[in-house]
Backbone as a printed PyTorch tensor [residue, N CA C, xyz], in Angstrom:
tensor([[[ -1.1370,  41.2820,   8.9900],
         [ -0.8960,  39.9700,   8.4120],
         [ -2.2080,  39.1940,   8.4090]],

        [[ -2.6660,  38.8540,   7.2340],
         [ -3.9130,  38.1090,   7.1290],
         [ -3.9820,  37.4010,   5.7880]],

        [[ -4.7060,  36.3030,   5.7800],
         [ -4.9300,  35.5350,   4.5680],
         [ -5.7430,  36.3680,   3.5800]],

        [[ -5.3830,  36.2940,   2.3020],
         [ -6.0960,  37.0010,   1.2360],
         [ -6.5620,  35.9410,   0.2400]],

        [[ -7.8700,  35.6370,   0.2550],
         [ -8.4110,  34.5450,  -0.5550],
         [ -8.0950,  34.7050,  -2.0380]],

        [[ -8.1430,  35.9190,  -2.5680],
         [ -7.9010,  36.0980,  -4.0040],
         [ -6.4600,  35.7970,  -4.4030]],

        [[ -5.5590,  35.6490,  -3.4260],
         [ -4.1670,  35.3040,  -3.7150],
         [ -3.9600,  33.7900,  -3.8050]],

        [[ -4.9720,  33.0010,  -3.4440],
         [ -4.9110,  31.5410,  -3.5560],
         [ -5.4550,  31.1560,  -4.9260]],

        [[ -4.6390,  30.4830,  -5.7370],
         [ -5.0460,  30.1600,  -7.1020],
         [ -4.7350,  28.7050,  -7.4210]],

        [[ -5.5680,  28.0660,  -8.2440],
         [ -5.2790,  26.6940,  -8.6580],
         [ -3.9810,  26.6280,  -9.4490]],

        [[ -3.2470,  25.5570,  -9.2580],
         [ -2.0260,  25.3190, -10.0400],
         [ -2.3960,  24.3660, -11.1650]],

        [[ -2.6030,  24.8770, -12.3500],
         [ -3.0170,  24.0550, -13.4820],
         [ -4.4560,  23.5970, -13.3400]],

        [[ -4.7660,  22.4640, -13.9310],
         [ -6.1270,  21.9360, -13.8910],
         [ -6.3780,  21.0250, -12.7050]],

        [[ -5.3430,  20.7730, -11.8890],
         [ -5.4710,  19.8440, -10.7750],
         [ -5.9630,  20.5700,  -9.5340]],

        [[ -7.2400,  20.9620,  -9.5410],
         [ -7.7700,  21.7230,  -8.4230],
         [ -9.2460,  21.4550,  -8.2190]],

        [[ -9.6510,  21.3580,  -6.9530],
         [-11.0630,  21.1790,  -6.6220],
         [-11.8990,  22.3780,  -7.0450]],

        [[-11.2820,  23.5220,  -7.2260],
         [-12.0460,  24.7150,  -7.5810],
         [-12.7090,  24.5670,  -8.9490]],

        [[-12.2870,  23.5980,  -9.7340],
         [-12.8710,  23.3740, -11.0550],
         [-14.0900,  22.4560, -10.9930]],

        [[-14.4380,  21.9370,  -9.8160],
         [-15.6000,  21.0580,  -9.6990],
         [-16.8540,  21.8180, -10.1460]],

        [[-17.6710,  21.1590, -10.9120],
         [-18.8780,  21.7900, -11.4070],
         [-18.6720,  22.4900, -12.7430]],

        [[-17.4260,  22.5400, -13.1900],
         [-17.1310,  23.1970, -14.4640],
         [-16.8150,  22.1580, -15.5340]],

        [[-17.3150,  20.9370, -15.3300],
         [-17.0810,  19.8810, -16.2970],
         [-15.8450,  19.0590, -16.0130]],

        [[-15.1200,  19.3720, -14.9700],
         [-13.9080,  18.6260, -14.6220],
         [-14.1950,  17.7130, -13.4400]],

        [[-13.5190,  16.5770, -13.4090],
         [-13.6580,  15.6980, -12.2560],
         [-12.9210,  16.3000, -11.0770]],

        [[-13.4370,  16.0180,  -9.8790],
         [-12.7850,  16.5240,  -8.6790],
         [-11.4770,  15.7790,  -8.4590]],

        [[-10.4160,  16.5070,  -8.2430],
         [ -9.1100,  15.9040,  -7.9770],
         [ -9.0700,  15.3680,  -6.5560]],

        [[ -8.3420,  14.2600,  -6.3430],
         [ -8.2120,  13.7360,  -4.9890],
         [ -7.2300,  14.5730,  -4.1800]],

        [[ -6.2350,  15.1080,  -4.8230],
         [ -5.2910,  16.0350,  -4.2030],
         [ -5.1370,  17.2180,  -5.1420]],

        [[ -5.3200,  18.4090,  -4.6150],
         [ -5.2200,  19.6050,  -5.4400],
         [ -3.9090,  20.3290,  -5.1650]],

        [[ -3.4810,  21.0930,  -6.1490],
         [ -2.2830,  21.9180,  -6.0050],
         [ -2.6850,  23.3760,  -6.1730]],

        [[ -2.1170,  24.2270,  -5.3200],
         [ -2.4640,  25.6370,  -5.2880],
         [ -1.2030,  26.4860,  -5.2550]],

        [[ -1.3280,  27.7310,  -5.6640],
         [ -0.2700,  28.7070,  -5.4490],
         [ -0.8330,  29.7830,  -4.5320]],

        [[  0.0210,  30.3260,  -3.6730],
         [ -0.3890,  31.4120,  -2.7880],
         [  0.7660,  32.3840,  -2.6440]],

        [[  0.5170,  33.6380,  -2.9580],
         [  1.5310,  34.6860,  -2.8390],
         [  1.0460,  35.7320,  -1.8530]],

        [[  1.9190,  36.1450,  -0.9490],
         [  1.6060,  37.2590,  -0.0550],
         [  2.8370,  38.1380,   0.0490]],

        [[  2.6720,  39.4170,  -0.1340],
         [  3.8100,  40.3350,  -0.1690],
         [  4.4950,  40.5000,   1.1790]],

        [[  3.7490,  40.3760,   2.2790],
         [  4.3560,  40.6530,   3.5820],
         [  4.3150,  39.4970,   4.5670]],

        [[  3.3720,  38.5870,   4.4570],
         [  3.2750,  37.4950,   5.4310],
         [  4.3790,  36.4730,   5.2050]],

        [[  5.1880,  36.2620,   6.2130],
         [  6.2610,  35.2780,   6.1530],
         [  5.6970,  33.8850,   6.3980]],

        [[  6.5020,  32.8620,   6.1170],
         [  6.0690,  31.4760,   6.2950],
         [  5.6000,  31.2160,   7.7210]],

        [[  6.2480,  31.7880,   8.7120],
         [  5.8430,  31.5770,  10.1090],
         [  4.4030,  32.0290,  10.3400]],

        [[  4.0000,  33.1440,   9.7520],
         [  2.6230,  33.6250,   9.8890],
         [  1.6590,  32.7190,   9.1450]],

        [[  2.0540,  32.2680,   7.9730],
         [  1.2010,  31.3980,   7.1630],
         [  0.9780,  30.0560,   7.8620]],

        [[  2.0020,  29.5760,   8.5720],
         [  1.8840,  28.2980,   9.2760],
         [  1.0900,  28.4080,  10.5760]],

        [[  0.7260,  29.6130,  10.9980],
         [ -0.0240,  29.7990,  12.2360],
         [ -1.3990,  29.1390,  12.1300]],

        [[ -1.8920,  28.6990,  13.2630],
         [ -3.1820,  28.0120,  13.3150],
         [ -4.2860,  28.8690,  12.7050]],

        [[ -5.0140,  28.2790,  11.7710],
         [ -6.1790,  28.9290,  11.2050],
         [ -5.9340,  29.9120,  10.0760]],

        [[ -4.7160,  30.0600,   9.6120],
         [ -4.4170,  31.0460,   8.5700],
         [ -5.2780,  30.8170,   7.3250]],

        [[ -5.4880,  29.5680,   6.9400],
         [ -6.2250,  29.2550,   5.7120],
         [ -7.7080,  28.9500,   5.9570]],

        [[ -8.2610,  29.3300,   7.1080],
         [ -9.6580,  29.0260,   7.4130],
         [-10.6310,  29.5530,   6.3610]],

        [[-10.3680,  30.7090,   5.7920],
         [-11.2790,  31.2940,   4.7970],
         [-11.3350,  30.4810,   3.5080]],

        [[-10.4020,  29.5570,   3.3340],
         [-10.3680,  28.7230,   2.1280],
         [-10.8160,  27.2920,   2.4140]],

        [[-11.4520,  27.0610,   3.5540],
         [-11.8160,  25.6840,   3.9250],
         [-12.7200,  25.0120,   2.8930]],

        [[-13.5160,  25.7670,   2.1550],
         [-14.3770,  25.1850,   1.1340],
         [-13.6280,  24.7410,  -0.1140]],

        [[-12.4050,  25.2000,  -0.2780],
         [-11.5850,  24.8510,  -1.4360],
         [-10.5490,  23.7780,  -1.1180]],

        [[ -9.9890,  23.8370,   0.0800],
         [ -8.8710,  22.9660,   0.4460],
         [ -9.3300,  21.6270,   0.9920]],

        [[ -8.4530,  20.6380,   0.8770],
         [ -8.7050,  19.3210,   1.4420],
         [ -7.4100,  18.7310,   1.9610]],

        [[ -7.5040,  17.7440,   2.8480],
         [ -6.2980,  17.0990,   3.3750],
         [ -5.4340,  16.5370,   2.2480]],

        [[ -4.1440,  16.7740,   2.3390],
         [ -3.2100,  16.2920,   1.3350],
         [ -2.9290,  17.2740,   0.2160]],

        [[ -3.7060,  18.3470,   0.1310],
         [ -3.4580,  19.3620,  -0.8960],
         [ -2.0860,  19.9970,  -0.6970]],

        [[ -1.4980,  20.4310,  -1.7940],
         [ -0.2200,  21.1320,  -1.7600],
         [ -0.4490,  22.6040,  -2.0810]],

        [[  0.2310,  23.4750,  -1.3390],
         [  0.1940,  24.9120,  -1.6050],
         [  1.6290,  25.3670,  -1.8180]],

        [[  1.8940,  25.9400,  -2.9710],
         [  3.2040,  26.5130,  -3.2590],
         [  3.1490,  27.9690,  -2.8050]],

        [[  3.8080,  28.2610,  -1.6780],
         [  3.7450,  29.5760,  -1.0540],
         [  4.9620,  30.4090,  -1.4190]],

        [[  4.7060,  31.6510,  -1.7880],
         [  5.7960,  32.5680,  -2.1030],
         [  5.5470,  33.8940,  -1.4080]],

        [[  6.5880,  34.3820,  -0.7580],
         [  6.5390,  35.7090,  -0.1640],
         [  7.4210,  36.6090,  -1.0070]],

        [[  7.1130,  37.8530,  -1.0520],
         [  7.8420,  38.8150,  -1.8710],
         [  9.3540,  38.6780,  -1.6950]],

        [[ 10.0360,  38.2300,  -2.7310],
         [ 11.4840,  38.1300,  -2.7130],
         [ 12.0560,  36.9080,  -2.0290]],

        [[ 11.2220,  36.0520,  -1.4740],
         [ 11.7120,  34.8700,  -0.7630],
         [ 11.5470,  33.6250,  -1.6270]],

        [[ 12.2700,  32.5850,  -1.2710],
         [ 12.1600,  31.3190,  -1.9930],
         [ 10.7810,  30.7060,  -1.7740]],

        [[ 10.3380,  29.9310,  -2.7300],
         [  9.0560,  29.2400,  -2.6440],
         [  9.1310,  28.1240,  -1.6000]],

        [[  8.0660,  27.9530,  -0.8460],
         [  7.9410,  26.8690,   0.1240],
         [  6.7460,  26.0160,  -0.2750]],

        [[  6.8360,  24.7160,  -0.0460],
         [  5.7060,  23.8270,  -0.3130],
         [  5.0600,  23.4890,   1.0210]],

        [[  3.7600,  23.7020,   1.0900],
         [  2.9740,  23.4520,   2.2970],
         [  1.9850,  22.3410,   1.9880]],

        [[  1.7500,  21.4540,   2.9530],
         [  0.7330,  20.4120,   2.8300],
         [ -0.4100,  20.7270,   3.7830]],

        [[ -1.6450,  20.5960,   3.3070],
         [ -2.8070,  20.7670,   4.1730],
         [ -2.9720,  19.4770,   4.9710]],

        [[ -2.9530,  19.5850,   6.2970],
         [ -3.0590,  18.4100,   7.1670],
         [ -4.5030,  18.0340,   7.4390]],

        [[ -5.3270,  19.0380,   7.7490],
         [ -6.7160,  18.7590,   8.1070],
         [ -7.5930,  19.9640,   7.8000]],

        [[ -8.8320,  19.6660,   7.3930],
         [ -9.8460,  20.6910,   7.1700],
         [-11.0950,  20.2210,   7.9140]],

        [[-11.1350,  20.4420,   9.2360],
         [-12.2430,  19.9320,  10.0420],
         [-13.5850,  20.5430,   9.6390]],

        [[-14.6180,  19.7150,   9.5860],
         [-15.9480,  20.1900,   9.2150],
         [-16.6450,  20.8980,  10.3740]],

        [[-16.0770,  20.7940,  11.5850],
         [-16.7080,  21.4170,  12.7480],
         [-16.3280,  22.8850,  12.9210]],

        [[-15.6020,  23.4460,  11.9530],
         [-15.2510,  24.8550,  12.0120],
         [-13.9660,  25.1690,  12.7550]],

        [[-13.3030,  24.1480,  13.3070],
         [-12.0190,  24.4100,  13.9490],
         [-10.9720,  24.6740,  12.8730]],

        [[ -9.7930,  25.0600,  13.2930],
         [ -8.7690,  25.5510,  12.3750],
         [ -8.3090,  24.5510,  11.3160]],

        [[ -8.1730,  25.0560,  10.0940],
         [ -7.4810,  24.3300,   9.0320],
         [ -6.0200,  24.2580,   9.4570]],

        [[ -5.4150,  23.0710,   9.3730],
         [ -4.0170,  22.9350,   9.7840],
         [ -3.1540,  22.5660,   8.5860]],

        [[ -1.9260,  23.0590,   8.6190],
         [ -0.9730,  22.8190,   7.5400],
         [  0.3820,  22.4690,   8.1300]],

        [[  1.2650,  21.9930,   7.2860],
         [  2.6530,  21.7510,   7.6920],
         [  3.5380,  21.9370,   6.4700]],

        [[  4.8160,  22.1720,   6.7200],
         [  5.7650,  22.2630,   5.6200],
         [  5.9000,  20.8830,   5.0030]],

        [[  5.7980,  20.7880,   3.6920],
         [  5.8220,  19.4960,   3.0050],
         [  7.2090,  18.8770,   3.0460]],

        [[  7.2350,  17.5550,   3.2080],
         [  8.4820,  16.7990,   3.1170],
         [  8.5250,  16.2040,   1.7220]],

        [[  9.1950,  16.8730,   0.8040],
         [  9.1980,  16.4210,  -0.5900],
         [ 10.1790,  15.2760,  -0.8240]],

        [[ 10.9170,  14.8960,   0.2110],
         [ 11.8800,  13.8090,   0.0680],
         [ 11.3830,  12.4880,   0.6210]],

        [[ 10.1500,  12.4550,   1.1540],
         [  9.6480,  11.2060,   1.7310],
         [  9.2580,  10.2330,   0.6280]],

        [[  9.3190,   8.9610,   0.9520],
         [  9.0140,   7.9190,  -0.0390],
         [  7.5340,   7.7290,  -0.1830]]])
């Protein structure tokens, strides 16, 4: 079970990954991430998204899908510049 960077993709044009390509940097980006075997519990583990720290930012949304399972929405909580773990949480899509 491990993060696979090539499985993380921008969702539409609302992504920081487009910076430098003539697009303005989004304040909050949306991503999709698919993994055939890693369950949500593994994805939520500390540091799972560390390899993507240069792409992700606090408040970003990741639409996570595991093979055959329902999609989950994850929010990036923190991307510390000191190299400590990127943290995430399950998004509360019902909050005001």
